[in-house]
Structures are given as C-alpha cells and as structure tokens.
C-alpha positions as YAML, in Angstrom:
chain: A
units: angstrom
residues:
- id: 1
  name: UNK
  ca: [0.09, -0.07, 0.17]
- id: 2
  name: UNK
  ca: [1.48, 3.55, -0.48]
- id: 3
  name: UNK
  ca: [1.94, 6.23, 1.80]
- id: 4
  name: UNK
  ca: [0.13, 8.66, 2.85]
- id: 5
  name: UNK
  ca: [2.14, 11.61, 0.94]
- id: 6
  name: UNK
  ca: [3.63, 9.62, -1.88]
- id: 7
  name: UNK
  ca: [-0.75, 8.83, -2.79]
- id: 8
  name: UNK
  ca: [-1.27, 12.94, -2.57]
- id: 9
  name: UNK
  ca: [1.91, 13.60, -4.85]
- id: 10
  name: UNK
  ca: [0.34, 10.84, -7.15]
- id: 11
  name: UNK
  ca: [-3.23, 11.98, -7.31]
- id: 12
  name: UNK
  ca: [-1.32, 15.79, -8.04]
- id: 13
  name: UNK
  ca: [0.51, 14.02, -10.78]
- id: 14
  name: UNK
  ca: [-2.71, 12.17, -12.23]
- id: 15
  name: UNK
  ca: [-3.83, 15.23, -12.46]
- id: 16
  name: UNK
  ca: [-2.13, 17.59, -13.65]
- id: 17
  name: UNK
  ca: [-2.13, 15.46, -16.16]
- id: 18
  name: UNK
  ca: [-5.89, 16.27, -16.59]
- id: 19
  name: UNK
  ca: [-4.79, 19.62, -17.06]
- id: 20
  name: UNK
  ca: [-1.86, 18.16, -19.90]
- id: 21
  name: UNK
  ca: [-4.69, 16.91, -21.81]
- id: 22
  name: UNK
  ca: [-7.17, 19.47, -21.82]
- id: 23
  name: UNK
  ca: [-5.55, 22.76, -22.76]
- id: 24
  name: UNK
  ca: [-5.32, 23.70, -18.98]
- id: 25
  name: UNK
  ca: [-2.61, 25.92, -17.14]
- id: 26
  name: UNK
  ca: [-3.36, 25.29, -13.22]
- id: 27
  name: UNK
  ca: [-6.31, 24.33, -11.24]
- id: 28
  name: UNK
  ca: [-6.96, 26.35, -8.03]
- id: 29
  name: UNK
  ca: [-8.01, 24.36, -5.26]
- id: 30
  name: UNK
  ca: [-9.47, 26.96, -1.73]
- id: 31
  name: UNK
  ca: [-9.84, 24.66, 1.55]
- id: 32
  name: UNK
  ca: [-12.30, 21.86, 1.46]
- id: 33
  name: UNK
  ca: [-12.76, 18.12, 0.00]
- id: 34
  name: UNK
  ca: [-10.35, 19.22, -3.36]
- id: 35
  name: UNK
  ca: [-7.83, 20.77, -1.84]
- id: 36
  name: UNK
  ca: [-7.40, 17.81, 0.78]
- id: 37
  name: UNK
  ca: [-8.40, 15.10, -1.20]
- id: 38
  name: UNK
  ca: [-4.99, 16.53, -3.63]
- id: 39
  name: UNK
  ca: [-3.17, 17.85, -0.43]
- id: 40
  name: UNK
  ca: [-3.86, 15.70, 2.05]
- id: 41
  name: UNK
  ca: [-4.51, 19.18, 4.46]
- id: 42
  name: UNK
  ca: [-7.26, 20.43, 5.86]
- id: 43
  name: UNK
  ca: [-7.17, 24.65, 6.43]
- id: 44
  name: UNK
  ca: [-9.56, 27.40, 7.71]
- id: 45
  name: UNK
  ca: [-11.78, 28.88, 4.98]
- id: 46
  name: UNK
  ca: [-11.61, 32.93, 5.90]
- id: 47
  name: UNK
  ca: [-12.27, 35.62, 3.51]
- id: 48
  name: UNK
  ca: [-8.06, 35.42, 3.15]
- id: 49
  name: UNK
  ca: [-7.29, 33.88, 0.07]
- id: 50
  name: UNK
  ca: [-6.38, 30.57, 0.58]
- id: 51
  name: UNK
  ca: [-6.04, 28.37, -2.89]
- id: 52
  name: UNK
  ca: [-3.31, 25.59, -4.26]
- id: 53
  name: UNK
  ca: [-1.89, 25.85, -8.11]
- id: 54
  name: UNK
  ca: [-1.60, 23.01, -9.38]
- id: 55
  name: UNK
  ca: [0.36, 23.97, -12.68]
- id: 56
  name: UNK
  ca: [-0.03, 21.85, -15.75]
- id: 57
  name: UNK
  ca: [3.48, 20.36, -15.00]
- id: 58
  name: UNK
  ca: [2.62, 18.66, -11.80]
- id: 59
  name: UNK
  ca: [4.56, 21.90, -9.73]
- id: 60
  name: UNK
  ca: [1.90, 22.66, -6.21]
- id: 61
  name: UNK
  ca: [2.02, 25.79, -4.25]
- id: 62
  name: UNK
  ca: [0.36, 26.91, -1.28]
- id: 63
  name: UNK
  ca: [-1.18, 30.14, -1.44]
- id: 64
  name: UNK
  ca: [-1.87, 31.52, 1.74]
- id: 65
  name: UNK
  ca: [-1.77, 34.05, 4.50]
- id: 66
  name: UNK
  ca: [1.80, 34.88, 6.50]
- id: 67
  name: UNK
  ca: [0.00, 33.52, 9.17]
- id: 68
  name: UNK
  ca: [-0.58, 30.47, 8.16]
- id: 69
  name: UNK
  ca: [2.88, 29.76, 6.84]
- id: 70
  name: UNK
  ca: [2.79, 26.89, 8.43]
- id: 71
  name: UNK
  ca: [0.57, 25.26, 6.67]
- id: 72
  name: UNK
  ca: [0.88, 22.20, 4.04]
- id: 73
  name: UNK
  ca: [4.49, 21.92, 5.52]
- id: 74
  name: UNK
  ca: [5.99, 19.47, 2.45]
- id: 75
  name: UNK
  ca: [4.15, 21.86, -0.58]
- id: 76
  name: UNK
  ca: [5.85, 24.95, -1.88]
- id: 77
  name: UNK
  ca: [4.42, 28.59, -0.37]
- id: 78
  name: UNK
  ca: [3.91, 31.80, -1.66]
- id: 79
  name: UNK
  ca: [2.89, 33.83, 1.28]
- id: 80
  name: UNK
  ca: [0.98, 37.44, 1.65]
- id: 81
  name: UNK
  ca: [0.84, 39.78, 3.82]
- id: 82
  name: UNK
  ca: [-2.38, 41.90, 4.56]
- id: 83
  name: UNK
  ca: [-1.53, 44.47, 2.55]
- id: 84
  name: UNK
  ca: [-0.64, 42.19, -0.41]
- id: 85
  name: UNK
  ca: [-2.38, 41.74, -2.77]
- id: 86
  name: UNK
  ca: [-2.94, 37.55, -3.58]
- id: 87
  name: UNK
  ca: [-4.36, 37.14, -6.83]
- id: 88
  name: UNK
  ca: [-1.43, 38.96, -8.21]
- id: 89
  name: UNK
  ca: [0.87, 35.98, -6.35]
- id: 90
  name: UNK
  ca: [-1.85, 33.78, -7.73]
- id: 91
  name: UNK
  ca: [-1.35, 35.18, -11.15]
- id: 92
  name: UNK
  ca: [1.92, 34.85, -11.70]
- id: 93
  name: UNK
  ca: [1.75, 31.47, -10.87]
- id: 94
  name: UNK
  ca: [-0.15, 30.58, -13.66]
- id: 95
  name: UNK
  ca: [1.78, 32.66, -16.29]
- id: 96
  name: UNK
  ca: [1.49, 30.11, -18.80]
- id: 97
  name: UNK
  ca: [-1.01, 30.18, -21.60]
- id: 98
  name: UNK
  ca: [-4.85, 28.42, -20.72]
- id: 99
  name: UNK
  ca: [-7.56, 27.89, -18.86]
- id: 100
  name: UNK
  ca: [-7.64, 27.87, -15.47]
- id: 101
  name: UNK
  ca: [-9.78, 25.38, -13.35]
- id: 102
  name: UNK
  ca: [-11.26, 26.94, -9.40]
- id: 103
  name: UNK
  ca: [-12.77, 24.45, -6.98]
- id: 104
  name: UNK
  ca: [-16.05, 24.02, -7.47]
- id: 105
  name: UNK
  ca: [-17.12, 25.52, -3.80]
- id: 106
  name: UNK
  ca: [-14.39, 28.31, -3.93]
- id: 107
  name: UNK
  ca: [-16.01, 31.89, -2.98]
- id: 108
  name: UNK
  ca: [-17.53, 33.61, -5.66]
- id: 109
  name: UNK
  ca: [-15.44, 36.88, -4.28]
- id: 110
  name: UNK
  ca: [-12.30, 34.94, -4.47]
- id: 111
  name: UNK
  ca: [-13.52, 33.79, -8.34]
- id: 112
  name: UNK
  ca: [-14.84, 37.70, -9.97]
- id: 113
  name: UNK
  ca: [-11.42, 38.78, -7.97]
- id: 114
  name: UNK
  ca: [-8.95, 35.87, -10.11]
- id: 115
  name: UNK
  ca: [-11.65, 36.30, -13.16]
- id: 116
  name: UNK
  ca: [-10.55, 40.36, -12.64]
- id: 117
  name: UNK
  ca: [-6.16, 39.73, -12.39]
- id: 118
  name: UNK
  ca: [-6.49, 36.41, -15.02]
- id: 119
  name: UNK
  ca: [-9.22, 39.27, -17.74]
- id: 120
  name: UNK
  ca: [-8.09, 37.06, -20.76]
- id: 121
  name: UNK
  ca: [-8.06, 34.00, -19.34]
- id: 122
  name: UNK
  ca: [-11.10, 30.86, -19.49]
- id: 123
  name: UNK
  ca: [-12.36, 29.55, -16.17]
- id: 124
  name: UNK
  ca: [-14.53, 26.15, -16.08]
- id: 125
  name: UNK
  ca: [-15.29, 24.06, -12.34]
- id: 126
  name: UNK
  ca: [-12.41, 22.06, -11.26]
- id: 127
  name: UNK
  ca: [-14.69, 18.59, -10.84]
- id: 128
  name: UNK
  ca: [-14.32, 18.21, -14.69]
- id: 129
  name: UNK
  ca: [-10.84, 16.75, -13.46]
- id: 130
  name: UNK
  ca: [-11.38, 15.53, -10.16]
- id: 131
  name: UNK
  ca: [-15.11, 14.28, -9.93]
- id: 132
  name: UNK
  ca: [-13.71, 11.31, -11.85]
- id: 133
  name: UNK
  ca: [-10.39, 10.99, -9.76]
- id: 134
  name: UNK
  ca: [-11.70, 10.84, -6.61]
- id: 135
  name: UNK
  ca: [-14.85, 8.87, -7.86]
- id: 136
  name: UNK
  ca: [-12.64, 5.90, -7.58]
- id: 137
  name: UNK
  ca: [-11.02, 5.36, -4.39]
- id: 138
  name: UNK
  ca: [-7.72, 3.91, -3.48]
- id: 139
  name: UNK
  ca: [-6.99, 2.02, -1.09]
- id: 140
  name: UNK
  ca: [-6.57, 5.21, 1.43]
- id: 141
  name: UNK
  ca: [-8.75, 5.58, 1.33]
- id: 142
  name: UNK
  ca: [-11.18, 2.95, 1.01]
- id: 143
  name: UNK
  ca: [-9.51, 1.66, 4.43]
- id: 144
  name: UNK
  ca: [-10.91, 5.40, 5.99]
- id: 145
  name: UNK
  ca: [-13.94, 4.61, 4.32]
- id: 146
  name: UNK
  ca: [-14.44, 1.67, 6.74]
- id: 147
  name: UNK
  ca: [-12.97, 2.73, 10.14]
- id: 148
  name: UNK
  ca: [-15.14, 5.95, 9.46]
- id: 149
  name: UNK
  ca: [-18.77, 3.40, 8.74]
- id: 150
  name: UNK
  ca: [-17.79, 1.17, 11.86]
- id: 151
  name: UNK
  ca: [-17.51, 3.94, 14.50]
- id: 152
  name: UNK
  ca: [-20.75, 4.37, 13.19]
- id: 153
  name: UNK
  ca: [-21.75, 0.99, 13.66]
- id: 154
  name: UNK
  ca: [-20.46, 1.25, 17.30]
- id: 155
  name: UNK
  ca: [-22.15, 4.07, 17.46]
- id: 156
  name: UNK
  ca: [-25.59, 2.20, 16.22]
- id: 157
  name: UNK
  ca: [-25.30, -0.64, 18.53]
- id: 158
  name: UNK
  ca: [-23.81, 1.20, 21.72]
- id: 159
  name: UNK
  ca: [-27.67, 3.29, 21.05]
- id: 160
  name: UNK
  ca: [-29.67, 0.66, 20.94]
- id: 161
  name: UNK
  ca: [-29.06, 0.37, 24.67]
- id: 162
  name: UNK
  ca: [-30.31, 4.18, 25.85]
- id: 163
  name: UNK
  ca: [-34.01, 4.55, 26.65]
- id: 164
  name: UNK
  ca: [-36.10, 6.26, 23.69]
- id: 165
  name: UNK
  ca: [-39.19, 6.90, 25.47]
- id: 166
  name: UNK
  ca: [-40.59, 9.80, 26.74]
- id: 167
  name: UNK
  ca: [-37.03, 11.69, 25.18]
- id: 168
  name: UNK
  ca: [-37.13, 14.10, 22.50]
- id: 169
  name: UNK
  ca: [-35.96, 13.50, 19.54]
- id: 170
  name: UNK
  ca: [-33.59, 16.13, 19.76]
- id: 171
  name: UNK
  ca: [-31.75, 14.12, 22.87]
- id: 172
  name: UNK
  ca: [-31.35, 11.71, 20.69]
- id: 173
  name: UNK
  ca: [-30.25, 12.67, 18.56]
- id: 174
  name: UNK
  ca: [-27.87, 14.23, 21.00]
- id: 175
  name: UNK
  ca: [-26.77, 11.51, 22.50]
- id: 176
  name: UNK
  ca: [-26.27, 9.40, 18.94]
- id: 177
  name: UNK
  ca: [-23.36, 12.87, 18.36]
- id: 178
  name: UNK
  ca: [-21.61, 12.59, 21.85]
- id: 179
  name: UNK
  ca: [-21.60, 8.52, 21.05]
- id: 180
  name: UNK
  ca: [-20.22, 9.25, 17.75]
- id: 181
  name: UNK
  ca: [-17.56, 11.32, 18.76]
- id: 182
  name: UNK
  ca: [-17.09, 8.61, 21.04]
- id: 183
  name: UNK
  ca: [-15.94, 5.66, 19.09]
- id: 184
  name: UNK
  ca: [-13.66, 8.19, 16.43]
- id: 185
  name: UNK
  ca: [-15.60, 10.46, 14.74]
- id: 186
  name: UNK
  ca: [-14.08, 14.31, 14.77]
- id: 187
  name: UNK
  ca: [-17.23, 15.74, 13.06]
- id: 188
  name: UNK
  ca: [-20.24, 15.11, 13.49]
- id: 189
  name: UNK
  ca: [-21.86, 16.33, 10.19]
- id: 190
  name: UNK
  ca: [-25.46, 15.54, 10.93]
- id: 191
  name: UNK
  ca: [-28.72, 13.25, 13.50]
- id: 192
  name: UNK
  ca: [-31.59, 12.85, 12.23]
- id: 193
  name: UNK
  ca: [-34.28, 11.68, 14.21]
- id: 194
  name: UNK
  ca: [-38.12, 10.97, 12.68]
- id: 195
  name: UNK
  ca: [-40.84, 9.74, 14.66]
- id: 196
  name: UNK
  ca: [-43.81, 8.60, 14.82]
- id: 197
  name: UNK
  ca: [-45.12, 10.27, 11.71]
- id: 198
  name: UNK
  ca: [-42.22, 12.68, 10.98]
- id: 199
  name: UNK
  ca: [-40.11, 9.39, 10.04]
- id: 200
  name: UNK
  ca: [-42.61, 10.28, 6.97]
- id: 201
  name: UNK
  ca: [-40.00, 13.02, 6.05]
- id: 202
  name: UNK
  ca: [-36.86, 11.58, 4.74]
- id: 203
  name: UNK
  ca: [-35.20, 14.49, 6.00]
- id: 204
  name: UNK
  ca: [-36.76, 15.44, 9.08]
- id: 205
  name: UNK
  ca: [-35.42, 18.65, 10.71]
- id: 206
  name: UNK
  ca: [-34.77, 16.81, 14.43]
- id: 207
  name: UNK
  ca: [-36.81, 18.78, 16.55]
- id: 208
  name: UNK
  ca: [-39.56, 18.59, 20.15]
- id: 209
  name: UNK
  ca: [-41.37, 15.66, 19.38]
- id: 210
  name: UNK
  ca: [-41.16, 13.99, 22.92]
- id: 211
  name: UNK
  ca: [-40.98, 9.86, 21.06]
- id: 212
  name: UNK
  ca: [-44.03, 7.36, 23.02]
- id: 213
  name: UNK
  ca: [-43.81, 3.53, 23.02]
- id: 214
  name: UNK
  ca: [-45.09, 2.63, 19.66]
- id: 215
  name: UNK
  ca: [-43.18, 5.12, 17.50]
- id: 216
  name: UNK
  ca: [-41.35, 3.24, 14.98]
- id: 217
  name: UNK
  ca: [-37.86, 6.14, 14.79]
- id: 218
  name: UNK
  ca: [-35.47, 6.01, 11.70]
- id: 219
  name: UNK
  ca: [-32.37, 7.08, 12.58]
- id: 220
  name: UNK
  ca: [-30.06, 8.72, 9.90]
- id: 221
  name: UNK
  ca: [-26.50, 9.68, 11.32]
- id: 222
  name: UNK
  ca: [-23.54, 10.68, 9.94]
- id: 223
  name: UNK
  ca: [-20.07, 12.52, 10.08]
- id: 224
  name: UNK
  ca: [-15.97, 12.66, 9.46]
- id: 225
  name: UNK
  ca: [-12.73, 11.20, 11.18]
- id: 226
  name: UNK
  ca: [-9.69, 11.69, 8.82]
- id: 227
  name: UNK
  ca: [-11.98, 13.52, 6.57]
- id: 228
  name: UNK
  ca: [-13.98, 10.76, 5.60]
- id: 229
  name: UNK
  ca: [-17.82, 10.43, 5.65]
- id: 230
  name: UNK
  ca: [-20.41, 8.50, 7.35]
- id: 231
  name: UNK
  ca: [-23.56, 8.12, 6.33]
- id: 232
  name: UNK
  ca: [-25.95, 4.78, 8.18]
- id: 233
  name: UNK
  ca: [-29.04, 4.04, 8.39]
- id: 234
  name: UNK
  ca: [-31.21, 2.62, 11.22]
- id: 235
  name: UNK
  ca: [-35.08, 2.13, 11.59]
- id: 236
  name: UNK
  ca: [-36.24, 1.41, 15.39]
- id: 237
  name: UNK
  ca: [-39.26, 0.36, 16.83]
- id: 238
  name: UNK
  ca: [-39.70, 1.92, 20.48]
- id: 239
  name: UNK
  ca: [-41.12, -1.42, 22.92]
- id: 240
  name: UNK
  ca: [-41.72, -4.48, 22.20]
- id: 241
  name: UNK
  ca: [-44.60, -4.94, 20.85]
- id: 242
  name: UNK
  ca: [-44.83, -3.80, 16.46]
- id: 243
  name: UNK
  ca: [-47.92, -3.67, 14.51]
- id: 244
  name: UNK
  ca: [-47.90, -6.20, 11.84]
- id: 245
  name: UNK
  ca: [-47.72, -3.42, 9.05]
- id: 246
  name: UNK
  ca: [-44.66, -2.29, 10.88]
- id: 247
  name: UNK
  ca: [-42.90, -5.21, 10.08]
- id: 248
  name: UNK
  ca: [-43.47, -5.77, 7.02]
- id: 249
  name: UNK
  ca: [-43.17, -2.61, 5.51]
- id: 250
  name: UNK
  ca: [-39.12, -3.61, 7.05]
- id: 251
  name: UNK
  ca: [-39.43, -7.08, 5.62]
- id: 252
  name: UNK
  ca: [-39.04, -4.98, 2.31]
- id: 253
  name: UNK
  ca: [-37.16, -2.56, 2.89]
- id: 254
  name: UNK
  ca: [-34.76, -4.94, 3.54]
- id: 255
  name: UNK
  ca: [-35.45, -6.99, 0.57]
- id: 256
  name: UNK
  ca: [-35.31, -3.99, -1.34]
- id: 257
  name: UNK
  ca: [-31.97, -3.08, -0.43]
- id: 258
  name: UNK
  ca: [-30.29, -6.95, -0.57]
- id: 259
  name: UNK
  ca: [-31.62, -6.63, -4.39]
- id: 260
  name: UNK
  ca: [-29.68, -3.63, -4.60]
- id: 261
  name: UNK
  ca: [-26.82, -5.06, -3.94]
- id: 262
  name: UNK
  ca: [-27.07, -8.07, -5.64]
- id: 263
  name: UNK
  ca: [-26.99, -5.47, -8.66]
- id: 264
  name: UNK
  ca: [-24.26, -3.88, -7.58]
- id: 265
  name: UNK
  ca: [-21.15, -4.90, -9.42]
- id: 266
  name: UNK
  ca: [-18.38, -4.20, -12.08]
- id: 267
  name: UNK
  ca: [-19.88, -2.88, -14.83]
- id: 268
  name: UNK
  ca: [-23.44, -2.56, -13.78]
- id: 269
  name: UNK
  ca: [-25.05, 0.75, -14.47]
- id: 270
  name: UNK
  ca: [-25.09, 2.47, -11.50]
- id: 271
  name: UNK
  ca: [-29.75, 3.15, -12.17]
- id: 272
  name: UNK
  ca: [-29.60, -0.50, -12.05]
- id: 273
  name: UNK
  ca: [-28.98, -0.37, -8.56]
- id: 274
  name: UNK
  ca: [-32.39, 2.37, -7.68]
- id: 275
  name: UNK
  ca: [-34.46, -0.17, -10.48]
- id: 276
  name: UNK
  ca: [-33.14, -4.21, -8.35]
- id: 277
  name: UNK
  ca: [-34.20, -1.87, -5.94]
- id: 278
  name: UNK
  ca: [-37.31, -0.39, -7.31]
- id: 279
  name: UNK
  ca: [-38.69, -3.44, -8.08]
- id: 280
  name: UNK
  ca: [-39.08, -5.45, -5.09]
- id: 281
  name: UNK
  ca: [-41.03, -1.89, -2.69]
- id: 282
  name: UNK
  ca: [-43.67, -1.87, -6.40]
- id: 283
  name: UNK
  ca: [-44.35, -5.65, -6.34]
- id: 284
  name: UNK
  ca: [-44.86, -4.83, -2.76]
- id: 285
  name: UNK
  ca: [-47.33, -2.35, -3.15]
- id: 286
  name: UNK
  ca: [-45.39, 0.28, -2.03]
- id: 287
  name: UNK
  ca: [-43.32, 2.48, -5.03]
- id: 288
  name: UNK
  ca: [-45.92, 5.66, -4.91]
- id: 289
  name: UNK
  ca: [-44.10, 5.51, -1.29]
- id: 290
  name: UNK
  ca: [-40.39, 5.43, -2.41]
- id: 291
  name: UNK
  ca: [-39.48, 8.71, -2.59]
- id: 292
  name: UNK
  ca: [-35.99, 9.21, -4.17]
- id: 293
  name: UNK
  ca: [-32.96, 7.87, -4.86]
- id: 294
  name: UNK
  ca: [-31.41, 4.76, -4.41]
- id: 295
  name: UNK
  ca: [-28.34, 5.94, -3.57]
- id: 296
  name: UNK
  ca: [-25.62, 8.31, -3.65]
- id: 297
  name: UNK
  ca: [-21.57, 8.17, -3.31]
- id: 298
  name: UNK
  ca: [-19.69, 9.01, -0.68]
- id: 299
  name: UNK
  ca: [-16.22, 10.28, 0.43]
- id: 300
  name: UNK
  ca: [-15.08, 13.79, 1.28]
- id: 301
  name: UNK
  ca: [-18.00, 15.27, 1.33]
- id: 302
  name: UNK
  ca: [-20.24, 12.81, 2.23]
- id: 303
  name: UNK
  ca: [-23.29, 13.14, -1.10]
- id: 304
  name: UNK
  ca: [-20.59, 13.31, -4.82]
- id: 305
  name: UNK
  ca: [-20.44, 11.30, -7.32]
- id: 306
  name: UNK
  ca: [-21.50, 8.37, -8.68]
- id: 307
  name: UNK
  ca: [-25.78, 8.64, -8.34]
- id: 308
  name: UNK
  ca: [-27.63, 5.66, -7.93]
- id: 309
  name: UNK
  ca: [-30.70, 6.92, -9.78]
- id: 310
  name: UNK
  ca: [-32.73, 6.50, -12.62]
- id: 311
  name: UNK
  ca: [-30.81, 7.14, -16.11]
- id: 312
  name: UNK
  ca: [-27.72, 7.14, -15.26]
- id: 313
  name: UNK
  ca: [-26.20, 4.91, -17.26]
- id: 314
  name: UNK
  ca: [-22.35, 5.17, -15.58]
- id: 315
  name: UNK
  ca: [-20.59, 1.49, -15.81]
- id: 316
  name: UNK
  ca: [-20.09, 1.02, -11.68]
- id: 317
  name: UNK
  ca: [-15.77, 0.66, -11.66]
- id: 318
  name: UNK
  ca: [-13.77, -0.51, -8.37]
- id: 319
  name: UNK
  ca: [-12.66, 2.41, -6.04]
- id: 320
  name: UNK
  ca: [-16.21, 4.26, -6.32]
- id: 321
  name: UNK
  ca: [-18.08, 3.88, -2.86]
- id: 322
  name: UNK
  ca: [-21.59, 5.08, -2.47]
- id: 323
  name: UNK
  ca: [-25.21, 4.43, -0.42]
- id: 324
  name: UNK
  ca: [-27.48, 1.90, -0.87]
- id: 325
  name: UNK
  ca: [-30.54, 3.89, 1.35]
- id: 326
  name: UNK
  ca: [-34.22, 2.73, -0.40]
- id: 327
  name: UNK
  ca: [-37.35, 3.23, 2.16]
- id: 328
  name: UNK
  ca: [-40.44, 3.42, 1.93]
- id: 329
  name: UNK
  ca: [-42.55, 6.56, 4.15]
- id: 330
  name: UNK
  ca: [-46.43, 6.37, 4.66]
- id: 331
  name: UNK
  ca: [-47.80, 10.41, 5.15]
- id: 332
  name: UNK
  ca: [-49.25, 11.02, 8.58]
- id: 333
  name: UNK
  ca: [-48.50, 6.96, 9.51]
- id: 334
  name: UNK
  ca: [-44.24, 5.86, 9.78]
- id: 335
  name: UNK
  ca: [-41.48, 6.09, 7.21]
- id: 336
  name: UNK
  ca: [-38.72, 3.13, 7.56]
- id: 337
  name: UNK
  ca: [-35.15, 3.44, 5.45]
- id: 338
  name: UNK
  ca: [-32.61, 0.95, 5.61]
- id: 339
  name: UNK
  ca: [-28.83, 2.15, 4.31]
- id: 340
  name: UNK
  ca: [-24.98, 0.88, 4.30]
- id: 341
  name: UNK
  ca: [-22.02, 1.99, 2.57]
- id: 342
  name: UNK
  ca: [-20.64, 0.08, 0.19]
- id: 343
  name: UNK
  ca: [-17.50, -0.24, -1.80]
- id: 344
  name: UNK
  ca: [-16.16, -1.97, -5.12]
- id: 345
  name: UNK
  ca: [-14.25, -4.18, -4.54]
- id: 346
  name: UNK
  ca: [-10.81, -4.63, -7.05]
- id: 347
  name: UNK
  ca: [-12.21, -7.90, -7.76]
- id: 348
  name: UNK
  ca: [-15.77, -5.82, -8.83]
- id: 349
  name: UNK
  ca: [-17.99, -7.24, -5.93]
- id: 350
  name: UNK
  ca: [-19.60, -5.09, -4.19]
- id: 351
  name: UNK
  ca: [-18.58, -4.64, -0.05]
- id: 352
  name: UNK
  ca: [-20.71, -3.93, 2.60]
- id: 353
  name: UNK
  ca: [-18.41, -1.60, 5.05]
- id: 354
  name: UNK
  ca: [-21.80, -0.71, 7.46]
- id: 355
  name: UNK
  ca: [-22.22, -3.97, 9.77]
- id: 356
  name: UNK
  ca: [-24.78, -3.15, 11.91]
- id: 357
  name: UNK
  ca: [-27.59, -4.83, 12.83]
- id: 358
  name: UNK
  ca: [-30.22, -4.53, 9.71]
- id: 359
  name: UNK
  ca: [-33.09, -6.12, 12.13]
- id: 360
  name: UNK
  ca: [-36.34, -3.82, 13.19]
- id: 361
  name: UNK
  ca: [-34.25, -3.15, 16.46]
- id: 362
  name: UNK
  ca: [-36.82, -2.96, 19.73]
- id: 363
  name: UNK
  ca: [-35.89, -0.01, 22.05]
- id: 364
  name: UNK
  ca: [-36.52, 0.73, 25.38]
...
C-alpha cells in the first residue's frame, strides 16, 4: 500500500496530466474536499485567500496568508501579507497560457477577483477534472471509509441500549452525536431522528417531538473521521410489540436493499441498483412511497458521484463507494429506511462497509 504522502503526490500528478490533456494552465483548490484530496490538508476557510495552485507541469504551491505560513509543510508555499494582493500572486504562478479550473466550492468573491486579475483566461469548474479522480477511491481512501463506517456501527449498537420513550428527538439526536464522537468521529455532520409520523419525511429536521411507546423511529446519522464521511440509517421500534404492517414494511425495505446489493458489481449501470431495489418495493405495493434515489457516492463529501438513480448509465467500477438506501414513507403514519455504505472491490464485487444489524430493533 502506498504511503499517504506518496498517494497525495500521485493524485496531483494525475490531476496535472488531466490539465495538460485539456489544455488548461492550472487548477486552483480552495479549502474544501478538492484541496484535501490533492494535498491531505484541511485548512481554515476565511475572507483571506488560501488556495493550492496546481500547474499543468505538476508544480504545486500553497498560496496562503503569512499568519498561516505553517500550512502544508511539505508543499512549496507563497505567502502574502495583510497589504499584499494575493490574486496577483496567484496570477504570477499561472503565467503560462491556457484556461484555469477552480474548485466548485471556491467563494464567488475569490473567483470574481481572480477573473479580473486574469481577464483573458477561460475559467471552468475543477470537478470536470477531480470528479473522475475522486470517484475511484484508492486503498488509503477505502480504508478511511471502512474505519469511519465501523465507528458509526459501534455508535448505533450502543444507542440501542439507551432509552427512547419519553425523550425528545433532539435529546436522542444529541446522545447519538456524543456516541459518534466517543467512537472516533472527529466531526458529526447530522443526526436525523424522525419519530412516528415524522419518519414519513426522508429529511426530517430533528425537533422537539416527544417519542412514545409504539413509535417507529428512523435514525439517519453521519460525520467524518480523517476527512472521510459516514452515512448510515437504521429504523427502530419503541416497545416490544410491533404492529404487523410496520414489520412488513421493514421486511420489504430490507429485501429491497438486498436486491440493490445483488445488482451492484463492476460494469453494472448505476441506475440498475436503483431499479433492482425499486422493483421489490413496487411489487410489494409500496412503490408510490419510495420517493428518492437509492443511493449517492460518498468520500470527502457526503454526497458525490456516482449517483445511483434512474437515468445514470455510468458503469460501476472498482473503488467507487456509495450508499444503498431504499425507503418507504407512509404520510401521517411512519417511515422505514435502511442505509449502508458499500464499495466496489478490485475483484468487481460489492462489499458493505456498514455491518450494523439490519433488523427492526426494539428499544425501550
């Protein structure tokens, strides 16, 4: 397995090759996922311009304020003081002709200043280059995704032993967030706790509804460790007696996810995973209540390519990591969703990264 620093250098070399292929002069990556992917550094975003300037020849320079001079110690640095013009500094570093790719999340204020400083250059989004690179995870990235998924699994297992009835969604969500941190997450991105009828909203905003016995509760949560994201959903039931339809719907969703797994392999169109899961739910009579795509890519961003949705015929390839998350949402009653993160291995098969129990667990 390559060392982490060597891996980042290889990523920059591949990105530079894409720049040359497209006749572009440079890629500018501000703090965010692209910068981390190319350098391994998570830097602070502020009104002061910080960006990695990656030239078509493979040179990489971190432009940053003097007060951040220690940033990215293994890269060349070009620092600027409070009264200096950082945009002119960037312009000098991309003096060669050709267009410029800028990180999709770069602030508009920065992009507009760069365009005025480099008025004869065509600007484009960096994702035209980084999308293809980031979509296929290397061994180091897959290991990072495995570790953060295992952390989320452990948090869920511990949460099953905690009380739900009598507490608000917000209280349960706060405890779940604490468990994620206890189990190794450096950041908690979200904890959706959708109880009772709130479970019928796929992206319910966790609130002050008090959970009662008999509720079915959708738990969708995730965050980050070493920059890589987790995203898992399990559905639990409060109390020992489960209404037959709730169990039936959960069984349908579980079988739909299994069908999605069976369809996911090297060469399969992304949309085929969605179709396989959707077919199970349709045949069970709940097709009208499965109201979102079956999955999305994941890595340094919680949602990234590839998207497992009808119309996306892009073939799955080794290194692609994505969610498989079918659901059924019955308005005014309850919802059920089961979500795992999976990756296509080098042998072309699909491997789940989340292994938490898929059963409709009962909680107190």
